[in-house]
C-alpha positions, 0 to 999 in steps of 0.5 A, spaced: 887 099 508 888 093 512 883 089 516 885 092 523 884 099 520 877 096 518 876 093 525 878 100 529 873 103 524 867 098 526 868 099 533 868 107 533 861 106 529 858 101 534 860 106 539 857 111 535 851 107 535 851 106 542 851 113 544 845 115 539 841 109 537 834 113 536 834 109 529 835 102 532 830 104 537 825 106 532 826 099 529 825 095 535 819 099 537 816 098 530 819 091 528 822 094 522 826 089 519 833 090 516 834 091 509 840 091 504 842 090 497 848 092 492 848 094 485 853 096 480 853 099 473 860 097 471 860 092 466 865 087 470 860 087 475 854 082 475 849 082 481 844 077 482 837 079 482 836 078 490 841 084 491 845 080 496 850 076 491 855 078 486 861 077 482 867 082 480 872 080 475 878 085 474 883 084 468 890 083 469 892 090 468 887 092 474 882 097 474 876 100 479 869 098 480 863 102 484 858 098 488 852 102 491 850 100 497 842 101 499 840 100 507 835 102 512 841 102 517 845 108 519 852 104 519 854 098 515 860 094 516 865 091 510 869 085 511 875 084 507 879 078 510 886 080 509 888 081 501 893 086 500 892 086 492 884 089 493 883 096 496 877 098 498 874 105 500 867 106 503 863 112 503 856 113 505 853 110 499 857 104 497 864 102 496 870 103 491 874 097 489 881 098 486 886 093 484 893 094 481 896 090 475 897 082 477 904 080 474 903 073 477 902 067 473 896 066 478 889 069 478 887 072 485 880 072 488 877 073 495 870 075 498 868 081 501 862 081 506 857 087 507 853 087 514 847 091 516 844 090 523 846 086 529 844 080 532 839 076 529 836 082 525 842 082 521 843 082 513 849 080 509 851 081 502 857 077 499 862 079 493 866 074 490 872 079 487 877 076 482 883 078 478 886 075 472 893 072 472 898 075 467 897 071 460 890 070 461 886 072 455 884 080 456 879 083 452 876 090 452 872 095 447 873 102 446 866 103 446 860 098 448 854 101 445 853 104 438 847 108 436 845 109 429 840 115 427 836 116 421 840 122 420 847 119 421 848 112 418 855 112 416 859 106 418 862 106 425 869 103 427 870 099 434 877 098 437 878 091 440 883 091 445 886 084 446 892 081 448 892 076 443 890 076 436 885 070 436 878 073 438 872 072 434 865 075 434 857 073 433 850 075 434 845 072 438 840 074 432 841 074 425 844 081 423 839 082 416 840 090 417 847 090 419 854 089 416 859 087 420 866 086 418 873 085 422 879 088 419 886 087 420 887 092 425 883 089 430 877 093 429 870 092 427 866 096 422 859 096 422 855 099 416 847 099 417 841 099 412 836 105 414 831 103 419 824 103 415 820 100 421 817 104 427 821 100 432 828 101 433 833 095 431 837 092 436 843 087 436 848 084 441 855 082 438 859 078 443 866 078 442 870 073 445 878 072 446 881 065 448 877 059 450 873 055 455 873 057 462 879 062 461 875 066 455 874 073 456 867 076 453 865 083 451 858 085 449 857 090 444 850 093 443 848 096 436 842 100 436 839 103 429 834 108 431 827 108 427 825 115 424 821 118 430 813 118 428 808 121 432 800 121 431 795 126 434 787 124 434 785 129 433 791 133 430 786 140 429 782 143 435 777 148 433 774 152 439 768 156 440 769 164 442 768 162 449 774 157 449 774 151 453 779 144 454 780 139 449 784 132 450 788 130 444 791 123 444 798 121 442 801 115 439 808 115 438 814 110 437 819 114 441 819 118 447 816 125 446 815 132 450 811 138 449 815 144 445 815 151 447 808 155 445 808 162 443 801 164 444 799 166 451 792 164 450 793 157 449 796 152 455 798 145 454 799 139 459 802 133 457 800 126 460 802 119 459 799 118 452 795 125 451 795 132 451 790 137 455 789 143 451 786 149 454 784 156 451 782 162 454 776 166 451 777 170 445 774 177 446 777 180 440 773 180 433 778 176 429 779 169 429 786 166 432 790 160 431 796 157 434 801 151 433 803 146 439 809 143 437 811 136 440 818 133 439 818 126 438 825 122 439 832 124 443 838 127 441 839 128 434 834 123 432 828 128 433 822 130 429 817 135 431 809 135 429 804 140 431 797 140 433 793 146 430 789 150 434 783 155 431 779 159 435 773 163 432 771 170 433 764 173 432 766 174 424 766 167 423 759 167 425 757 171 419 754 168 412 758 172 407 756 172 400 759 176 394 755 178 388 758 182 382 753 186 378 754 189 372 749 195 371 746 200 375 740 199 379 740 191 379 736 188 384 739 182 388 734 177 392 738 173 397 737 165 398 735 166 405 729 160 406 726 157 412 726 161 419 729 168 418 731 172 423 737 176 421 741 182 420 744 184 413 749 188 411 748 189 404 755 191 403 753 198 400 753 202 407 746 199 408 744 195 414 737 191 414 733 187 420 730 181 416 725 176 418 722 174 411 725 169 406 728 171 400 729 179 402 731 183 396 736 189 395 737 194 389 744 196 388 745 203 385 751 202 382 755 196 379 760 193 383 762 187 387 759 187 394 760 183 400 753 181 403 754 179 411 748 176 414 748 175 422 743 171 426 738 166 424 737 163 417 735 155 417 735 154 409 739 156 403 736 156 396 737 159 389 733 154 386 728 159 383 732 165 383 735 165 376 737 172 375 740 173 382 743 166 382 747 168 376 750 174 380 753 170 386 760 169 384 763 167 391 761 164 398 766 167 403 764 164 409 758 159 411 757 162 418 753 159 424 746 161 422 743 155 424 742 151 417 738 145 417 737 145 409 742 146 403 737 143 398 738 148 392 743 152 396 747 155 390 743 151 384 744 155 378 749 159 380 753 159 374 758 164 375 760 162 382 767 160 382 769 159 389 766 156 396 769 155 403 770 149 407 766 148 413 771 151 418 766 153 423 761 147 423 756 151 419 753 144 416 753 140 423 745 140 423 744 140 415 740 134 413 740 135 406 745 137 400 740 136 394 742 140 388 746 144 393 751 146 387 747 143 381 749 147 375 755 151 378 759 150 372 764 155 374 766 152 380 773 151 380 774 146 386 771 142 392 774 144 399 776 138 402 773 139 408 766 142 405 762 136 408 767 134 414 761 136 419 755 133 415 754 127 419 746 128 419 745 129 412 742 123 408 741 126 401 747 128 397 743 128 390 746 132 384 750 136 389 755 137 384 752 135 378 750 139 372 744 136 369 742 142 365 747 139 360 753 144 361 759 141 363 762 143 370 770 145 370 771 141 376 777 137 376 778 133 382 774 130 387 778 131 394 780 124 398 776 123 404 770 128 401 765 123 404 768 120 410 763 124 415 757 123 411 755 117 415 748 117 414 748 119 407 743 115 403 742 118 396 748 120 392 744 120 386 748 124 380 753 127 384 758 128 379 753 128 373 757 132 367 764 133 371 767 131 364 774 134 367 774 129 373 778 123 371 780 120 377 776 117 383 780 117 390 781 110 393 776 110 399 771 115 397 765 111 399 768 107 405 764 110 410 757 111 407 755 105 409 748 107 409 748 109 402 742 106 398 742 110 391 748 111 387 744 112 380 748 117 375 753 118 380 759 119 375 754 120 369 757 123 363 764 124 367 771 123 365 773 118 369 777 112 366 778 108 372 775 106 379 778 103 385 777 096 386 773 097 393 769 103 391 763 100 394 766 095 398 762 098 404 756 100 401 752 093 402 745 097 402 745 100 395 739 098 392 740 102 385 746 103 380 742 106 374 747 109 370 752 110 375 758 109 370 754 111 363 757 115 358 764 115 362 771 114 359 771 108 363 777 103 360 776 097 365 772 094 371 774 091 377 771 084 378 770 086 385 767 093 384 760 091 386 760 084 388 758 086 395 752 090 393 747 084 395 741 088 395 742 092 389 736 091 384 737 096 379 743 095 374 740 098 368 744 103 364 750 102 369 755 102 363 751 104 357 756 108 352 762 106 356 765 107 349 773 105 351 771 099 355 774 093 352 772 087 357 767 085 362 771 081 368 769 074 370 765 074 376 763 081 376 756 080 378 757 075 383 753 075 389 748 080 386 741 075 387 736 081 388 737 084 381 731 085 377 733 090 372 738 090 367 736 094 361 741 097 357 747 094 362 752 094 357 749 098 351 753 101 346 760 099 349 763 099 342 769 095 344 767 089 348 769 083 344 767 077 348 762 076 354 764 071 360 760 065 360 756 064 366 756 072 367 749 072 370 749 066 374 747 069 380 741 074 377 735 069 377 730 075 379 731 079 373 725 081 369 727 086 364 733 085 359 732 090 354 737 093 350 742 089 354 748 089 349 745 093 344 750 097 340 756 092 342 759 093 335 765 089 336 762 083 340 763 076 335 759 071 339 754 069 345 756 064 350 752 058 351 746 059 356 748 066 357 740 068 359 739 061 362 738 064 369 733 069 367 727 065 368 723 071 370 725 076 364 719 078 360 723 083 355 729 082 351 727 087 346 734 089 342 738 085 346 743 084 341 741 090 336 746 093 332 752 088 334 755 089 327 760 083 328 756 078 331 756 072 326 753 066 330 747 065 335 747 059 340 741 054 340 736 055 346 738 062 347 731 064 350 729 057 352 729 058 360 725 064 359 718 062 359 715 069 361 718 073 355 713 077 351 717 082 348 723 080 343 722 085 338 729 088 334 733 083 338 738 082 332 736 088 329 742 091 325 747 084 326 750 086 319 755 080 320 750 075 322 750 069 317 745 063 321 740 063 326 738 056 330 731 053 328 730 053 336 732 060 338 725 062 339 723 055 342 720 058 349 713 058 352 713 066 353 714 067 346 707 065 344 705 071 347 710 076 345 706 082 343 712 086 340 716 081 335 717 087 330 724 088 327 727 081 329 732 081 324 732 088 320 738 090 317 742 083 318 745 084 311 749 078 311 743 073 313 742 068 307 737 064 309 732 062 315 731 055 318 724 051 318 720 053 324 723 059 326 717 063 328 713 057 330 712 059 337 709 066 335 702 063 336 699 070 339 704 075 335 700 080 332 706 084 328 712 082 324 713 089 321 720 090 318 722 083 320 727 082 315 727 089 312 734 091 309 736 083 309 739 084 302 743 077 302 737 073 304 736 069 298 730 064 301 725 063 307 721 057 308 714 058 305 711 055 311 715 060 315 708 064 318 704 057 318 703 058 326 702 066 326 695 066 324 694 072 329 698 077 325 695 084 323 702 087 321 707 085 316 709 092 314 716 092 311 717 085 313 721 084 307 722 091 304 729 091 301 730 083 300 733 084 293 736 077 293 730 073 295 727 068 290 722 063 290 715 063 292 713 068 297 711 065 304 704 061 304 700 056 308 696 050 305 689 051 308 685 044 305 690 043 300 690 051 298 696 056 298 694 062 302 699 067 301 700 073 306 697 077 301 691 073 301 690 072 308 683 073 311 678 071 317 675 067 311 681 062 311 682 062 318 687 068 319 687 075 321 686 080 316 692 084 315 691 091 316 698 094 315 702 091 310 705 097 306 712 095 303 712 088 305 715 086 299 718 092 296 723 091 291 723 083 292 723 083 285 726 076 285 720 072 288 716 068 283 709 070 285 712 078 285 707 080 279 701 077 283 703 081 289 698 086 290 700 093 290 699 095 297 704 090 299 709 092 295 
């Protein structure tokens, strides 16, 4: 179409506007400005941001491009200044530009002007149109976009069409996930790695033919789609019988849409980042459920996730218990406590209205009976219902009876094999679960959602324990069991006796931030390891007494209790952990409030060493009795181990029965001026060979009221140093002091010179068969006063207990002079 044709068309258009210019009159009345913009989706067209300038580049072979025109004018004019090689077709929405092959050696170019409006109220858009000359570099791709999906990662080929072989490619960013290979047949082969992220990987490959200003370039966009991921909060909705509306938050990495809902009683509406779910009233007798499908992704790369919807029925309100009787005329007492105002269907055809606690019913025949309780029952307790408790075999439903206490709910129900989870918010007002399932030794499984609504409960003491001594058959602790027990404070003895439980789930106590008592929590259980951060969020803990005692623990994470800065009681913490081989450095870092370490590592038979500085932070400790008692593999004690224990009063049995301990560091108790009980401290250290002379040089020892059996059964001890007992000036008893020390050959004769108040020497040297020389004595005004000669008359307390003091010490030079009462 030539220029003349367009001029004629333009004249008719103006005449038309002149005859019917209602739109222009409206523009004049309102002062509306003329608007005009051009756009295109074609790859050979580039439009500037203002929508009024653009460039169109045609290849030598010719082609066609579409230009969209948007304006508020009814008529707009196209001006092409007489170029026959460019064909323009105009319609209501834009232009179509077409060119044939350019066989000449010169490139062609022209401009096209689009005008809207008239006079001063005019807007123009200009397109520069170019066509490459014959011989210029030519380049095209058989496709400009490749999309890989997780289900289709097969290599793809892209054909590169060029009038020359010299073409190259490069990427704007590193192509770590995409292998790009150029093949001899002018193709690119693309091989992706799987996308393991939640975001799509995108790479732009630029392919270039020719050089400089004449270079031709094409872009290839490669997308490696991520696996669609969609999450809901919450992913499960529970509605009351009356129905209602709930909102579910949606997080997804790709576009999503609702799928088809098959149940008419559920309606769902999708928002931007949420889904609103509405449920009708349930007028039936049964619970009903529905799954709302949500599709994430597009085309072949989709995934479907579901929102579970449950609506209760009146049956869900019932507390249902199963009793199994084995003989006729068996009475059953129900564990109904607190406020009771309910109807009981006893399961044998009898129905009863009840307002009293612990209602009783007699079953004429042996059998299995489902007892259904509806109405109000605020507490359950089987604590004192021994006979009836043993006949309770299943809890079928917890119901909605207004429970506020589960203390002793199923305690002593030794034949209870199963319980349900809390599907109906039965425990939403319960404040205590103390001993709720204590002694339920036949209970096979803990439902994962048992405590999902127990946010008001503070007491979980002995909840799954078996303090009777019979082990439970529980094999697993559900992950997240205590996630909603956010107000729990007392978790004492929860898994006591669960010998078949070997694993503690990660994060088990992450949300029990108010917990104060974890004593006996895993006592006598079968756990072998514990998560590193088990107590990381439990910064309010005050006591861990026996928490891991008598377990099969083989390793302690160094950070296990480092954040428990308020804990005061670590007594018996790892007692009898007979598989434990080592103590990690820094185990007690930050524990400055601890006062009790009694029996801390007692009977940890495989521990061989103690880390230096283990107790450095623990300056408030007052009692350390039996702390390493029975550590039979311990060979040495680090220097200064007890230096932080400046307030400790009790070291009795600290290293008792450490059978392989050979040496003791000097000044072990030098920083403990308050110690008054040190008896049995090295009793049973069979390999102990020497003792430092200053081992007891601390002020507190002078007042020690228990110093018996200090070295009893130290069978390898051959001698003791001078002044060993000089600090025991107030000691009243040395019973069994060296009893059983069969290798002890000599003791200083003045060993007891400063110990003038002792009234008990019973068995002090009993069995010291290697002892030679003269028995201990004190020189008083130049006269020897042996132990058996002491009395108030020569400045000593008269010993009242001396039985077998020198029994079998026949090698003593004065043995024949020792009174029979002393041997």
